[in-house]
Predicted model as a PDB file, atoms N, CA, C, CB and O in Angstrom, pLDDT in the B-factor column:
MODEL        1                                                                  
ATOM      1  N   MET A   1      -5.761 -78.250  28.540  1.00 88.00           N  
ATOM      2  CA  MET A   1      -6.354 -78.936  27.505  1.00 88.00           C  
ATOM      3  C   MET A   1      -7.432 -77.936  26.793  1.00 88.00           C  
ATOM      4  CB  MET A   1      -6.997 -80.270  28.079  1.00 88.00           C  
ATOM      5  O   MET A   1      -8.196 -77.240  27.460  1.00 88.00           O  
ATOM      6  N   VAL A   2      -7.412 -77.940  25.473  1.00 89.00           N  
ATOM      7  CA  VAL A   2      -8.323 -77.132  24.728  1.00 89.00           C  
ATOM      8  C   VAL A   2      -9.424 -77.926  24.329  1.00 89.00           C  
ATOM      9  CB  VAL A   2      -7.713 -76.510  23.580  1.00 89.00           C  
ATOM     10  O   VAL A   2      -9.269 -79.056  23.867  1.00 89.00           O  
ATOM     11  N   ALA A   3     -10.755 -77.284  24.515  1.00 94.00           N  
ATOM     12  CA  ALA A   3     -11.881 -77.942  24.050  1.00 94.00           C  
ATOM     13  C   ALA A   3     -12.084 -77.819  22.572  1.00 94.00           C  
ATOM     14  CB  ALA A   3     -13.011 -77.468  24.742  1.00 94.00           C  
ATOM     15  O   ALA A   3     -11.814 -76.806  21.927  1.00 94.00           O  
ATOM     16  N   ILE A   4     -12.603 -78.980  22.061  1.00 95.00           N  
ATOM     17  CA  ILE A   4     -12.859 -79.051  20.543  1.00 95.00           C  
ATOM     18  C   ILE A   4     -14.396 -79.140  20.369  1.00 95.00           C  
ATOM     19  CB  ILE A   4     -12.102 -80.376  19.823  1.00 95.00           C  
ATOM     20  O   ILE A   4     -14.990 -80.072  20.912  1.00 95.00           O  
ATOM     21  N   VAL A   5     -15.031 -78.271  19.683  1.00 95.00           N  
ATOM     22  CA  VAL A   5     -16.350 -78.267  19.415  1.00 95.00           C  
ATOM     23  C   VAL A   5     -16.736 -78.205  17.984  1.00 95.00           C  
ATOM     24  CB  VAL A   5     -16.898 -77.259  20.083  1.00 95.00           C  
ATOM     25  O   VAL A   5     -15.945 -77.804  17.130  1.00 95.00           O  
ATOM     26  N   ASP A   6     -17.931 -78.593  17.714  1.00 97.00           N  
ATOM     27  CA  ASP A   6     -18.479 -78.621  16.256  1.00 97.00           C  
ATOM     28  C   ASP A   6     -19.061 -77.203  16.018  1.00 97.00           C  
ATOM     29  CB  ASP A   6     -19.686 -79.821  16.019  1.00 97.00           C  
ATOM     30  O   ASP A   6     -19.805 -76.689  16.853  1.00 97.00           O  
ATOM     31  N   CYS A   7     -18.706 -76.570  14.852  1.00 96.00           N  
ATOM     32  CA  CYS A   7     -19.341 -75.388  14.380  1.00 96.00           C  
ATOM     33  C   CYS A   7     -20.826 -75.623  14.279  1.00 96.00           C  
ATOM     34  CB  CYS A   7     -18.765 -74.960  13.057  1.00 96.00           C  
ATOM     35  O   CYS A   7     -21.233 -76.568  13.602  1.00 96.00           O  
ATOM     36  N   PRO A   8     -21.715 -74.771  14.952  1.00 95.00           N  
ATOM     37  CA  PRO A   8     -23.177 -75.136  14.801  1.00 95.00           C  
ATOM     38  C   PRO A   8     -23.682 -74.957  13.433  1.00 95.00           C  
ATOM     39  CB  PRO A   8     -24.041 -74.318  15.713  1.00 95.00           C  
ATOM     40  O   PRO A   8     -24.762 -75.476  13.150  1.00 95.00           O  
ATOM     41  N   THR A   9     -23.039 -74.294  12.556  1.00 96.00           N  
ATOM     42  CA  THR A   9     -23.476 -74.112  11.157  1.00 96.00           C  
ATOM     43  C   THR A   9     -23.088 -75.260  10.171  1.00 96.00           C  
ATOM     44  CB  THR A   9     -22.893 -72.821  10.644  1.00 96.00           C  
ATOM     45  O   THR A   9     -23.903 -75.845   9.457  1.00 96.00           O  
ATOM     46  N   CYS A  10     -21.686 -75.525  10.219  1.00 96.00           N  
ATOM     47  CA  CYS A  10     -21.200 -76.526   9.160  1.00 96.00           C  
ATOM     48  C   CYS A  10     -20.701 -77.778   9.789  1.00 96.00           C  
ATOM     49  CB  CYS A  10     -20.055 -75.933   8.281  1.00 96.00           C  
ATOM     50  O   CYS A  10     -20.531 -78.789   9.108  1.00 96.00           O  
ATOM     51  N   GLY A  11     -20.450 -77.745  11.118  1.00 96.00           N  
ATOM     52  CA  GLY A  11     -20.092 -78.956  11.761  1.00 96.00           C  
ATOM     53  C   GLY A  11     -18.595 -79.161  11.843  1.00 96.00           C  
ATOM     54  O   GLY A  11     -18.166 -80.105  12.506  1.00 96.00           O  
ATOM     55  N   LYS A  12     -17.782 -78.349  11.222  1.00 96.00           N  
ATOM     56  CA  LYS A  12     -16.412 -78.332  11.403  1.00 96.00           C  
ATOM     57  C   LYS A  12     -15.932 -78.360  12.783  1.00 96.00           C  
ATOM     58  CB  LYS A  12     -15.910 -77.255  10.786  1.00 96.00           C  
ATOM     59  O   LYS A  12     -16.447 -77.625  13.625  1.00 96.00           O  
ATOM     60  N   LYS A  13     -14.908 -79.218  13.091  1.00 96.00           N  
ATOM     61  CA  LYS A  13     -14.281 -79.145  14.401  1.00 96.00           C  
ATOM     62  C   LYS A  13     -13.463 -77.929  14.593  1.00 96.00           C  
ATOM     63  CB  LYS A  13     -13.446 -80.315  14.633  1.00 96.00           C  
ATOM     64  O   LYS A  13     -12.695 -77.576  13.698  1.00 96.00           O  
ATOM     65  N   ILE A  14     -13.573 -77.252  15.716  1.00 94.00           N  
ATOM     66  CA  ILE A  14     -12.759 -76.067  15.969  1.00 94.00           C  
ATOM     67  C   ILE A  14     -12.357 -76.031  17.453  1.00 94.00           C  
ATOM     68  CB  ILE A  14     -13.533 -74.769  15.569  1.00 94.00           C  
ATOM     69  O   ILE A  14     -13.007 -76.587  18.338  1.00 94.00           O  
ATOM     70  N   GLU A  15     -11.288 -75.365  17.636  1.00 93.00           N  
ATOM     71  CA  GLU A  15     -10.741 -75.180  19.059  1.00 93.00           C  
ATOM     72  C   GLU A  15     -11.546 -74.005  19.786  1.00 93.00           C  
ATOM     73  CB  GLU A  15      -9.099 -74.812  19.013  1.00 93.00           C  
ATOM     74  O   GLU A  15     -11.765 -72.928  19.231  1.00 93.00           O  
ATOM     75  N   TRP A  16     -11.938 -74.298  21.001  1.00 92.00           N  
ATOM     76  CA  TRP A  16     -12.664 -73.166  21.764  1.00 92.00           C  
ATOM     77  C   TRP A  16     -11.652 -72.417  22.476  1.00 92.00           C  
ATOM     78  CB  TRP A  16     -13.760 -73.678  22.795  1.00 92.00           C  
ATOM     79  O   TRP A  16     -11.395 -72.670  23.653  1.00 92.00           O  
ATOM     80  N   THR A  17     -11.022 -71.440  21.771  1.00 93.00           N  
ATOM     81  CA  THR A  17      -9.992 -70.669  22.458  1.00 93.00           C  
ATOM     82  C   THR A  17     -10.393 -69.147  22.180  1.00 93.00           C  
ATOM     83  CB  THR A  17      -8.456 -71.061  21.904  1.00 93.00           C  
ATOM     84  O   THR A  17     -11.286 -68.861  21.382  1.00 93.00           O  
ATOM     85  N   GLU A  18      -9.670 -68.194  22.894  1.00 91.00           N  
ATOM     86  CA  GLU A  18      -9.740 -66.837  22.674  1.00 91.00           C  
ATOM     87  C   GLU A  18      -9.255 -66.395  21.327  1.00 91.00           C  
ATOM     88  CB  GLU A  18      -9.032 -66.188  23.680  1.00 91.00           C  
ATOM     89  O   GLU A  18      -9.675 -65.350  20.829  1.00 91.00           O  
ATOM     90  N   ALA A  19      -8.379 -67.164  20.723  1.00 92.00           N  
ATOM     91  CA  ALA A  19      -7.775 -66.907  19.459  1.00 92.00           C  
ATOM     92  C   ALA A  19      -8.878 -66.946  18.347  1.00 92.00           C  
ATOM     93  CB  ALA A  19      -6.640 -67.943  19.191  1.00 92.00           C  
ATOM     94  O   ALA A  19      -8.849 -66.265  17.322  1.00 92.00           O  
ATOM     95  N   ASN A  20      -9.828 -67.818  18.687  1.00 91.00           N  
ATOM     96  CA  ASN A  20     -10.995 -68.012  17.605  1.00 91.00           C  
ATOM     97  C   ASN A  20     -12.023 -66.979  17.958  1.00 91.00           C  
ATOM     98  CB  ASN A  20     -11.715 -69.568  17.619  1.00 91.00           C  
ATOM     99  O   ASN A  20     -12.868 -67.155  18.836  1.00 91.00           O  
ATOM    100  N   LYS A  21     -11.900 -65.771  17.154  1.00 92.00           N  
ATOM    101  CA  LYS A  21     -12.874 -64.637  17.499  1.00 92.00           C  
ATOM    102  C   LYS A  21     -14.333 -65.007  17.028  1.00 92.00           C  
ATOM    103  CB  LYS A  21     -12.401 -63.233  16.777  1.00 92.00           C  
ATOM    104  O   LYS A  21     -15.265 -64.285  17.381  1.00 92.00           O  
ATOM    105  N   TYR A  22     -14.544 -66.084  16.261  1.00 94.00           N  
ATOM    106  CA  TYR A  22     -15.878 -66.422  15.750  1.00 94.00           C  
ATOM    107  C   TYR A  22     -16.570 -67.562  16.633  1.00 94.00           C  
ATOM    108  CB  TYR A  22     -15.748 -66.890  14.231  1.00 94.00           C  
ATOM    109  O   TYR A  22     -17.673 -68.028  16.347  1.00 94.00           O  
ATOM    110  N   ARG A  23     -15.876 -67.929  17.640  1.00 92.00           N  
ATOM    111  CA  ARG A  23     -16.467 -69.040  18.406  1.00 92.00           C  
ATOM    112  C   ARG A  23     -17.885 -68.732  18.792  1.00 92.00           C  
ATOM    113  CB  ARG A  23     -15.649 -69.336  19.657  1.00 92.00           C  
ATOM    114  O   ARG A  23     -18.187 -67.565  19.041  1.00 92.00           O  
ATOM    115  N   PRO A  24     -18.826 -69.745  18.862  1.00 93.00           N  
ATOM    116  CA  PRO A  24     -18.558 -71.158  18.614  1.00 93.00           C  
ATOM    117  C   PRO A  24     -18.506 -71.533  17.102  1.00 93.00           C  
ATOM    118  CB  PRO A  24     -19.624 -71.986  19.305  1.00 93.00           C  
ATOM    119  O   PRO A  24     -18.399 -72.708  16.752  1.00 93.00           O  
ATOM    120  N   PHE A  25     -18.584 -70.504  16.219  1.00 96.00           N  
ATOM    121  CA  PHE A  25     -18.559 -70.784  14.697  1.00 96.00           C  
ATOM    122  C   PHE A  25     -17.009 -70.801  14.286  1.00 96.00           C  
ATOM    123  CB  PHE A  25     -19.435 -69.565  13.801  1.00 96.00           C  
ATOM    124  O   PHE A  25     -16.110 -70.291  14.953  1.00 96.00           O  
ATOM    125  N   CYS A  26     -16.858 -71.475  13.077  1.00 95.00           N  
ATOM    126  CA  CYS A  26     -15.542 -71.602  12.558  1.00 95.00           C  
ATOM    127  C   CYS A  26     -15.061 -70.368  11.773  1.00 95.00           C  
ATOM    128  CB  CYS A  26     -15.486 -72.798  11.707  1.00 95.00           C  
ATOM    129  O   CYS A  26     -13.859 -70.155  11.614  1.00 95.00           O  
ATOM    130  N   SER A  27     -15.989 -69.583  11.299  1.00 96.00           N  
ATOM    131  CA  SER A  27     -15.691 -68.358  10.457  1.00 96.00           C  
ATOM    132  C   SER A  27     -16.813 -67.357  10.564  1.00 96.00           C  
ATOM    133  CB  SER A  27     -15.481 -68.735   8.945  1.00 96.00           C  
ATOM    134  O   SER A  27     -17.878 -67.607  11.128  1.00 96.00           O  
ATOM    135  N   GLU A  28     -16.501 -66.164   9.967  1.00 96.00           N  
ATOM    136  CA  GLU A  28     -17.461 -65.156   9.863  1.00 96.00           C  
ATOM    137  C   GLU A  28     -18.582 -65.528   8.951  1.00 96.00           C  
ATOM    138  CB  GLU A  28     -16.842 -63.939   9.430  1.00 96.00           C  
ATOM    139  O   GLU A  28     -19.725 -65.119   9.155  1.00 96.00           O  
ATOM    140  N   ARG A  29     -18.263 -66.312   7.931  1.00 97.00           N  
ATOM    141  CA  ARG A  29     -19.391 -66.895   7.051  1.00 97.00           C  
ATOM    142  C   ARG A  29     -20.473 -67.641   7.794  1.00 97.00           C  
ATOM    143  CB  ARG A  29     -18.812 -67.866   6.028  1.00 97.00           C  
ATOM    144  O   ARG A  29     -21.671 -67.382   7.681  1.00 97.00           O  
ATOM    145  N   CYS A  30     -19.936 -68.636   8.604  1.00 96.00           N  
ATOM    146  CA  CYS A  30     -20.794 -69.490   9.354  1.00 96.00           C  
ATOM    147  C   CYS A  30     -21.659 -68.591  10.395  1.00 96.00           C  
ATOM    148  CB  CYS A  30     -19.902 -70.602  10.097  1.00 96.00           C  
ATOM    149  O   CYS A  30     -22.864 -68.795  10.541  1.00 96.00           O  
ATOM    150  N   LYS A  31     -21.030 -67.683  11.035  1.00 96.00           N  
ATOM    151  CA  LYS A  31     -21.602 -66.787  12.003  1.00 96.00           C  
ATOM    152  C   LYS A  31     -22.769 -65.957  11.372  1.00 96.00           C  
ATOM    153  CB  LYS A  31     -20.498 -65.858  12.561  1.00 96.00           C  
ATOM    154  O   LYS A  31     -23.826 -65.771  11.974  1.00 96.00           O  
ATOM    155  N   GLN A  32     -22.500 -65.454  10.074  1.00 97.00           N  
ATOM    156  CA  GLN A  32     -23.399 -64.688   9.366  1.00 97.00           C  
ATOM    157  C   GLN A  32     -24.704 -65.590   8.846  1.00 97.00           C  
ATOM    158  CB  GLN A  32     -22.601 -64.032   8.190  1.00 97.00           C  
ATOM    159  O   GLN A  32     -25.837 -65.115   8.762  1.00 97.00           O  
ATOM    160  N   ILE A  33     -24.402 -66.801   8.552  1.00 97.00           N  
ATOM    161  CA  ILE A  33     -25.477 -67.762   8.227  1.00 97.00           C  
ATOM    162  C   ILE A  33     -26.417 -68.039   9.336  1.00 97.00           C  
ATOM    163  CB  ILE A  33     -24.905 -69.032   7.796  1.00 97.00           C  
ATOM    164  O   ILE A  33     -27.622 -68.220   9.156  1.00 97.00           O  
ATOM    165  N   ASP A  34     -25.812 -68.068  10.526  1.00 96.00           N  
ATOM    166  CA  ASP A  34     -26.668 -68.369  11.696  1.00 96.00           C  
ATOM    167  C   ASP A  34     -27.469 -67.087  11.990  1.00 96.00           C  
ATOM    168  CB  ASP A  34     -25.796 -68.835  12.982  1.00 96.00           C  
ATOM    169  O   ASP A  34     -28.668 -67.149  12.262  1.00 96.00           O  
ATOM    170  N   LEU A  35     -26.874 -66.063  11.940  1.00 95.00           N  
ATOM    171  CA  LEU A  35     -27.616 -64.725  12.224  1.00 95.00           C  
ATOM    172  C   LEU A  35     -28.730 -64.535  11.181  1.00 95.00           C  
ATOM    173  CB  LEU A  35     -26.590 -63.432  12.164  1.00 95.00           C  
ATOM    174  O   LEU A  35     -29.834 -64.170  11.585  1.00 95.00           O  
ATOM    175  N   GLY A  36     -28.543 -64.737   9.970  1.00 95.00           N  
ATOM    176  CA  GLY A  36     -29.467 -64.741   8.929  1.00 95.00           C  
ATOM    177  C   GLY A  36     -30.709 -65.695   9.268  1.00 95.00           C  
ATOM    178  O   GLY A  36     -31.872 -65.324   9.107  1.00 95.00           O  
ATOM    179  N   ALA A  37     -30.376 -66.874   9.718  1.00 94.00           N  
ATOM    180  CA  ALA A  37     -31.521 -67.891  10.108  1.00 94.00           C  
ATOM    181  C   ALA A  37     -32.305 -67.368  11.248  1.00 94.00           C  
ATOM    182  CB  ALA A  37     -30.954 -69.333  10.526  1.00 94.00           C  
ATOM    183  O   ALA A  37     -33.524 -67.538  11.265  1.00 94.00           O  
ATOM    184  N   TRP A  38     -31.680 -66.732  12.221  1.00 90.00           N  
ATOM    185  CA  TRP A  38     -32.534 -66.122  13.302  1.00 90.00           C  
ATOM    186  C   TRP A  38     -33.332 -64.989  12.701  1.00 90.00           C  
ATOM    187  CB  TRP A  38     -31.661 -65.588  14.521  1.00 90.00           C  
ATOM    188  O   TRP A  38     -34.509 -64.860  13.041  1.00 90.00           O  
ATOM    189  N   ALA A  39     -32.782 -64.157  11.834  1.00 92.00           N  
ATOM    190  CA  ALA A  39     -33.493 -62.946  11.240  1.00 92.00           C  
ATOM    191  C   ALA A  39     -34.725 -63.505  10.362  1.00 92.00           C  
ATOM    192  CB  ALA A  39     -32.417 -62.017  10.277  1.00 92.00           C  
ATOM    193  O   ALA A  39     -35.744 -62.826  10.236  1.00 92.00           O  
ATOM    194  N   GLU A  40     -34.603 -64.642   9.821  1.00 90.00           N  
ATOM    195  CA  GLU A  40     -35.660 -65.221   8.947  1.00 90.00           C  
ATOM    196  C   GLU A  40     -36.623 -66.060   9.792  1.00 90.00           C  
ATOM    197  CB  GLU A  40     -35.028 -66.107   7.802  1.00 90.00           C  
ATOM    198  O   GLU A  40     -37.541 -66.703   9.282  1.00 90.00           O  
ATOM    199  N   GLU A  41     -36.382 -66.027  11.062  1.00 88.00           N  
ATOM    200  CA  GLU A  41     -37.275 -66.784  12.069  1.00 88.00           C  
ATOM    201  C   GLU A  41     -37.255 -68.249  11.777  1.00 88.00           C  
ATOM    202  CB  GLU A  41     -38.781 -66.282  12.029  1.00 88.00           C  
ATOM    203  O   GLU A  41     -38.293 -68.890  11.940  1.00 88.00           O  
ATOM    204  N   LYS A  42     -36.122 -68.857  11.344  1.00 89.00           N  
ATOM    205  CA  LYS A  42     -35.975 -70.236  11.244  1.00 89.00           C  
ATOM    206  C   LYS A  42     -35.893 -71.060  12.543  1.00 89.00           C  
ATOM    207  CB  LYS A  42     -34.844 -70.458  10.490  1.00 89.00           C  
ATOM    208  O   LYS A  42     -36.160 -72.258  12.641  1.00 89.00           O  
ATOM    209  N   TYR A  43     -35.467 -70.205  13.561  1.00 86.00           N  
ATOM    210  CA  TYR A  43     -35.242 -70.779  14.883  1.00 86.00           C  
ATOM    211  C   TYR A  43     -36.390 -70.294  15.728  1.00 86.00           C  
ATOM    212  CB  TYR A  43     -33.837 -70.371  15.498  1.00 86.00           C  
ATOM    213  O   TYR A  43     -36.868 -69.183  15.501  1.00 86.00           O  
ATOM    214  N   LYS A  44     -36.860 -71.056  16.685  1.00 82.00           N  
ATOM    215  CA  LYS A  44     -37.893 -70.764  17.587  1.00 82.00           C  
ATOM    216  C   LYS A  44     -37.477 -70.971  19.022  1.00 82.00           C  
ATOM    217  CB  LYS A  44     -39.059 -71.568  17.270  1.00 82.00           C  
ATOM    218  O   LYS A  44     -36.673 -71.856  19.313  1.00 82.00           O  
ATOM    219  N   ILE A  45     -37.986 -70.206  19.884  1.00 81.00           N  
ATOM    220  CA  ILE A  45     -37.810 -70.333  21.318  1.00 81.00           C  
ATOM    221  C   ILE A  45     -39.138 -70.667  21.871  1.00 81.00           C  
ATOM    222  CB  ILE A  45     -37.230 -69.058  21.967  1.00 81.00           C  
ATOM    223  O   ILE A  45     -40.126 -69.963  21.667  1.00 81.00           O  
ATOM    224  N   ALA A  46     -39.149 -71.826  22.624  1.00 83.00           N  
ATOM    225  CA  ALA A  46     -40.427 -72.358  23.156  1.00 83.00           C  
ATOM    226  C   ALA A  46     -41.112 -71.292  24.007  1.00 83.00           C  
ATOM    227  CB  ALA A  46     -40.189 -73.657  24.003  1.00 83.00           C  
ATOM    228  O   ALA A  46     -40.510 -70.477  24.706  1.00 83.00           O  
ATOM    229  N   GLY A  47     -42.430 -71.386  23.874  1.00 82.00           N  
ATOM    230  CA  GLY A  47     -43.204 -70.407  24.688  1.00 82.00           C  
ATOM    231  C   GLY A  47     -44.553 -70.023  24.028  1.00 82.00           C  
ATOM    232  O   GLY A  47     -44.772 -70.314  22.852  1.00 82.00           O  
ATOM    233  N   LYS A  48     -45.434 -69.379  24.781  1.00 77.00           N  
ATOM    234  CA  LYS A  48     -46.682 -68.904  24.154  1.00 77.00           C  
ATOM    235  C   LYS A  48     -46.416 -67.722  23.179  1.00 77.00           C  
ATOM    236  CB  LYS A  48     -47.696 -68.467  25.259  1.00 77.00           C  
ATOM    237  O   LYS A  48     -45.505 -66.931  23.423  1.00 77.00           O  
ATOM    238  N   PRO A  49     -47.112 -67.608  22.205  1.00 72.00           N  
ATOM    239  CA  PRO A  49     -47.151 -66.334  21.371  1.00 72.00           C  
ATOM    240  C   PRO A  49     -47.515 -65.192  22.286  1.00 72.00           C  
ATOM    241  CB  PRO A  49     -48.210 -66.425  20.157  1.00 72.00           C  
ATOM    242  O   PRO A  49     -48.223 -65.395  23.273  1.00 72.00           O  
ATOM    243  N   PRO A  50     -47.046 -63.987  21.981  1.00 71.00           N  
ATOM    244  CA  PRO A  50     -47.366 -62.813  22.810  1.00 71.00           C  
ATOM    245  C   PRO A  50     -48.813 -62.600  23.048  1.00 71.00           C  
ATOM    246  CB  PRO A  50     -46.824 -61.605  22.202  1.00 71.00           C  
ATOM    247  O   PRO A  50     -49.174 -62.146  24.133  1.00 71.00           O  
ATOM    248  N   ASP A  51     -49.715 -62.905  22.077  1.00 68.00           N  
ATOM    249  CA  ASP A  51     -51.168 -62.667  22.205  1.00 68.00           C  
ATOM    250  C   ASP A  51     -51.846 -63.649  23.207  1.00 68.00           C  
ATOM    251  CB  ASP A  51     -51.840 -62.799  20.809  1.00 68.00           C  
ATOM    252  O   ASP A  51     -52.998 -63.452  23.594  1.00 68.00           O  
ATOM    253  N   GLU A  52     -51.089 -64.728  23.623  1.00 60.00           N  
ATOM    254  CA  GLU A  52     -51.614 -65.589  24.553  1.00 60.00           C  
ATOM    255  C   GLU A  52     -51.107 -65.451  26.033  1.00 60.00           C  
ATOM    256  CB  GLU A  52     -51.369 -66.880  24.070  1.00 60.00           C  
ATOM    257  O   GLU A  52     -51.476 -66.156  26.972  1.00 60.00           O  
ATOM    258  N   GLU A  53     -50.196 -64.417  26.081  1.00 58.00           N  
ATOM    259  CA  GLU A  53     -49.540 -64.214  27.527  1.00 58.00           C  
ATOM    260  C   GLU A  53     -50.589 -63.564  28.359  1.00 58.00           C  
ATOM    261  CB  GLU A  53     -48.151 -63.247  27.526  1.00 58.00           C  
ATOM    262  O   GLU A  53     -51.616 -63.087  27.875  1.00 58.00           O  
ATOM    263  N   ALA A  54     -50.297 -63.561  29.623  1.00 62.00           N  
ATOM    264  CA  ALA A  54     -51.213 -62.870  30.592  1.00 62.00           C  
ATOM    265  C   ALA A  54     -51.227 -61.401  30.354  1.00 62.00           C  
ATOM    266  CB  ALA A  54     -50.800 -63.137  32.050  1.00 62.00           C  
ATOM    267  O   ALA A  54     -50.265 -60.798  29.879  1.00 62.00           O  
ATOM    268  N   ASP A  55     -52.390 -60.825  30.714  1.00 64.00           N  
ATOM    269  CA  ASP A  55     -52.536 -59.397  30.677  1.00 64.00           C  
ATOM    270  C   ASP A  55     -51.718 -58.786  31.712  1.00 64.00           C  
ATOM    271  CB  ASP A  55     -53.935 -58.987  30.828  1.00 64.00           C  
ATOM    272  O   ASP A  55     -51.877 -59.177  32.869  1.00 64.00           O  
ATOM    273  N   PRO A  56     -50.770 -57.781  31.426  1.00 64.00           N  
ATOM    274  CA  PRO A  56     -49.873 -57.196  32.494  1.00 64.00           C  
ATOM    275  C   PRO A  56     -50.707 -56.586  33.633  1.00 64.00           C  
ATOM    276  CB  PRO A  56     -48.919 -56.079  31.882  1.00 64.00           C  
ATOM    277  O   PRO A  56     -50.219 -56.562  34.763  1.00 64.00           O  
ATOM    278  N   ASP A  57     -51.939 -56.091  33.404  1.00 67.00           N  
ATOM    279  CA  ASP A  57     -52.684 -55.637  34.502  1.00 67.00           C  
ATOM    280  C   ASP A  57     -53.048 -56.638  35.569  1.00 67.00           C  
ATOM    281  CB  ASP A  57     -53.833 -55.069  34.018  1.00 67.00           C  
ATOM    282  O   ASP A  57     -53.200 -56.319  36.748  1.00 67.00           O  
ATOM    283  N   GLU A  58     -53.188 -57.926  35.079  1.00 63.00           N  
ATOM    284  CA  GLU A  58     -53.564 -58.992  35.895  1.00 63.00           C  
ATOM    285  C   GLU A  58     -52.359 -59.449  36.808  1.00 63.00           C  
ATOM    286  CB  GLU A  58     -54.079 -60.123  35.017  1.00 63.00           C  
ATOM    287  O   GLU A  58     -52.562 -60.131  37.813  1.00 63.00           O  
ATOM    288  N   LEU A  59     -51.163 -59.066  36.440  1.00 56.00           N  
ATOM    289  CA  LEU A  59     -50.062 -59.515  37.154  1.00 56.00           C  
ATOM    290  C   LEU A  59     -49.741 -58.742  38.431  1.00 56.00           C  
ATOM    291  CB  LEU A  59     -48.954 -59.502  36.290  1.00 56.00           C  
ATOM    292  O   LEU A  59     -48.901 -59.133  39.241  1.00 56.00           O  
ATOM    293  N   GLN A  60     -50.428 -57.665  38.560  1.00 56.00           N  
ATOM    294  CA  GLN A  60     -50.215 -56.759  39.766  1.00 56.00           C  
ATOM    295  C   GLN A  60     -51.034 -57.172  40.881  1.00 56.00           C  
ATOM    296  CB  GLN A  60     -50.531 -55.307  39.466  1.00 56.00           C  
ATOM    297  O   GLN A  60     -50.990 -56.551  41.943  1.00 56.00           O  
TER     298      GLN A  60                                                      
ENDMDL                                                                          
END                                                                             
């Protein structure tokens, strides 16, 4: 059975197979849109900003 997933960019239903070289995206366009969003810092990963992290000297 082949898994069907939604493209994270446009929501189109796609098959999760090795034949789909853009997975989890449906196309090169959707892949590039997502990459651009990361480059523009539209996505964030939870955590403290670097200036609030512990001093590396204190970790030893």
